[in-house]
N, C-alpha and C positions, 0 to 999 in steps of 0.2 A: 703520581696523578691526583692533579687538585680535585678537590670535592666538586667544583661546578664540572669539572670533564668527567669524572665519575656519576654525577646525576646525568646528565648528558647521554654518555654512553647507558645508562640503565634506561633511559626513555627511549633510546633507540632499539636497544634489543627488545622493549616491551611491541613498540609497532611493530620491529621486523618477524617475531612471534607471533602477532594478532590472528593470524590464517589459522593457528596451530589450536589456539585459544578457541577459535569459533568451530573448529573442527570437532574439537571433545565434547565442546557442547551439544553439537549436533548428534555426535553418535550418541549420545547420553539420551537425545532424544528418540534418536531413531529405536533404540532400546528400550525406551517407555519407563526409565528409572526415576523420574518425578512421580509417574503414576505407581509404580512398585513400592516406594518408600512410601507415599499414602496409604498406601493397602496395608503397610506393615511388614514387609519386605526390607528390612533396614539393615542387612549387615551383607559383605561382599559374598557369600556363599550363598544365602538365600537369594540378592539379585542374579547371580550366576544361573542359578537354578532357573529363576523365571525368565530370564532373556534369553537361556541356552548358549552363554559365551562362557568362557573360560574363566574361574575364580581368578586368578592371574592378573588376567587383561582387565576384570571390573575394578578389583583393586586398586590397579596402577591408575585406572581411568578417575577413578572417586578422590584419589589421592590430591591430582590436580583441581579438580572442579570442586573439591571443598578448602583448597589454598583460595582458588579464585572467588570463594564466594555464594557462589552457586547450591553448594549442599555445605550443612552442616554437622557437627559431631565426629564419629570416625568408628574405627572399628571395634573397639572395647563398648562403646557406649551407645551406638548404633548410628547410623545416618539420618539426618533430619533432612525436610525441604524446608528452604527459605524464601523470602517473599519472591526472592530471583526466580525460584526451578517453580513454585509454586505456578509463574506465570506461563508454564510450559507443560500442563496437565493437560491431558486431554479432554478437554469438555469447551464449552459452548463460547466465546470470544476471545479463547486462550492465546497466547504468541506459537503454539506448536508446530500449526503450519507453515508459519513464516521461516521458523528455523530450520524445517525440511525442506523449504524451496530454495531460500537462500542458503542452505549447506548444500543444497544437491545442484539443480540446473542453476543457478545463478553463482555458486562459486565455481564451477566449471567456466559461467563464461566471461568472471573475472580470471581465470587462468591466459585468457586472451588480451590482458590489460594492455603489454607494452603495443600490439597491432592494431587493438582497438582508438588508441591515444596516437598515435603513427598518423591514423589512417581516417583518423573520425566518423568510424564505424563500429557496427553493434559486433560485441564479444561473445554474443550468444549464439548471432549468425553464423561465425567464424567456429563455432565448438561444436554446431547443431546441425550447419549446412542448412537453415532457412529461419525465416522473421521469428522471435517471439511468438505472435499471435497464430502464426501458420501452425506453429508448433502445437499450441496449446489447443487449439481447433481438430487436432488429429490422435491428440494426448488427452483423455476424458479425465484420468486420474490428475494429473499435473494443472489440467484446466480448473477444477473443484478445488485443487490445492493452492492454487493461484489467487481465485476469489475468497476465498477463506482467509488466506493470508491477507489479501488486501482490505477484507472487513476487519478481521484484528488491528492493523493499524489506523483504523480511522478513531482518531482519538478525536474529535473536534465536530464530529455529527451533532451531537448533543446538543450543542452548541449555536449551529446554526438559524436556527428559530429565531433567536436573541438578535439577532443583528439585520435581520429582513421581516416585514410584517406580510406574511403567508395569508394571512385570514383571508377564508372566500375564496384565493385563488386557484386557477389551474395551473397544475405544478408537471413539467415536463424537463424529465432528468433524463439528457443525453449522454447516451454511454454509461446507463447508471449501471452497470453491472446487476448483481444481487439484490439491487433494491434499499441496502441497507440507508442510505441516503434519505431518501423518498421515505423510507418507515420514518425515519426521524423527525422529517418535518411532518406528515400526516399524523401521526402519532403524537405530537404537540400543538396542533391546531385543527383541529374532529370537523371543521367544515371546509377544509381544502381538499381539495381532490388531483389526482396523479398521474402521468403515462412515462412509461418506462421505454426507454427505447436502448436497443443494445442487440449485439448478433444473436444469429438464431441458435447458436450452440450452449449462448449465455440463459436462456430462456427459459429452462428447466429448475436454475437453481436460483432465479428473479422470483419466479413462482413459488416456490417451495418456503423461499423466504420469508418473502411479503405474506405468504398464508399462515405461517408462523406468527411474525411479529404484529401485525394489523388484524383487529379484531374484523373491522370492517372491509371484506375485500372487493368490496364492488366499488368503490372507490378509486380503484386502480385499474390501468387500462398498460395492458403488457403489448408493444410492438416488436415485432423483429425488422431490423435492417440496416443500413450504412449513416452515419451520420454525413458522411459527406454526399450523400446521395439525396435525402431530404431529412425533413424533422416531423414530427407533429406540428399540424397547423392548431392555430386557435390559445396555444400557450400564454397566460398571466405572467410566466416567471420560465425562463430555462435556465437550468443548472449544467453546469460541466465543470465536474468535479475530477480531477487528475487523468482528464483521458486525454489532455494537450500536447503532455512533454513527447511520447513518440514521433509524433509527424513536423511537414519545416511548416514555413510561414504562409507559404501559398494555402497549403491542406486548411490551415485555421482561419486564412481568410475566408475559405470556401464554407467550414464549418458555421463561422459565425454569420456568414450572409445569406445562411440555409435558418437560421436563428431568427433573424430581423425580419426576413420575408415570412414566417410562419405566425410573427406576433399575434394577438389578435388586436393591439391597438398601441398609441402612442404610451399609453400609461404601462405596458411589458417593461421586462426587464430581465438582461441577461446577469447573472451570477455565475463568476465562474471561481474558483477555488483552485488554488496550486502553490505550491511553494516557488520563494519569488529569491534569485541571487541578485548580489553585487559585485559588481570588480575588485571594489575597495572595503574592505571591512564586512567580508561574508562570515554570517557565523557557520558552525561544523556542518547541521543537521542539512541547510540546503545543498552548499556544498558537494557534503557525503553524497547524495542523491542524485546531483545533477551527475558526478562521475558515472553513480550507478545508473544511472540512465541510459547511458552511452554502451555501457557492458550489456545491456539488458537487450534494447532494440534501436540503439543507434539515438535515443532520443537528448531531450534537453531540458534544465528548468531554463526560464526566462525571468529578464527585469519588467520592473513594472513599465519604466517606458517602453520596452519593447511590446509590450501586449496592448498599450494605449495606441501606439502606431496601427498595430494589425486592427484593433478596434475599426478605427478612424476609418480604412480603408475601409471596411464592410459597411459604414455608417451608424456607428455607435460612438458612445462617448462615454467614458469612466467618468461616473458622477459620485461615486463615494468606494473609500476604501476602508478594507475592517482588516483586525489582525483576531486570529483563531488560535486556540492551542497548536502542540507540533509544530510550530514557527509557519504556519498554512496564514495565507491571506489570499480573503476575498475581494474579489472586484467586482462590482456593480454596474452595471453598463446601460442606457438608455440609449435608445433610438434617436436620430438625429431628423428632426423636421416635423 
């Protein structure tokens, strides 16, 4: 076997076993091993006592995760957290909930990938017998985990005030979830005020999060409802952040039309924050998340050209495009006429 063939085979094996690595990491997070190590329980026996697991199982798990670079050290010197495992500690803003969600519900959804890809339908629905958002509405623990995971993955929110002038504006966050983006905007712009629209079962999480992150809660109004039926009127800026990928084109046009009709005037703007794909030379993250959307809610990422066409149908024109961290694209659209 030539060196090139050996290298290709090694790469193939790493891809084939990628799911094992993800599940090993999920298990460590489920057992709170990063937290136990942070608390000083650094050997397998101590970790076994803390987690209620068998010492042999912990030792073998730690052997793999140390080889993966998740942890450092070993049995003789004791295990240590690395920058990677510290992102998984049970604390605000960590990736712990993302790891749990992706290692449980979403991992199960990916188990139906052949069916999802062959039929272009949601793997989650095949696995659980109902759409993702219906499931979240009936399972509060999963819904809370989902909202926290979304919050942890929002690596670009603090940069949004740099690409648009929100001064003195009424900002309407449509499908705003727990309010993290709106909090980032209002926190950076003291004279702006905001309204958040999302489903009723999301309101408690949004209320708690905004109360914890904003000193002046009077600047925010919470509205429970559906963006497909109506959006709050009189906004100077409407935000649509990562809420469009799960819906078909006609539904998007409905949301865009609702925002267009509700705008305060011709100076109002619609800001869309999404990862966009290209069929040629697409980078890994948008391509990976595009397929993940198919697994979870039957959704998709779109091209800039597709967004432009759908906005045009709703009487909006793309005025400017800006790039944000985590390969996120911002499309700023203005009402026509």
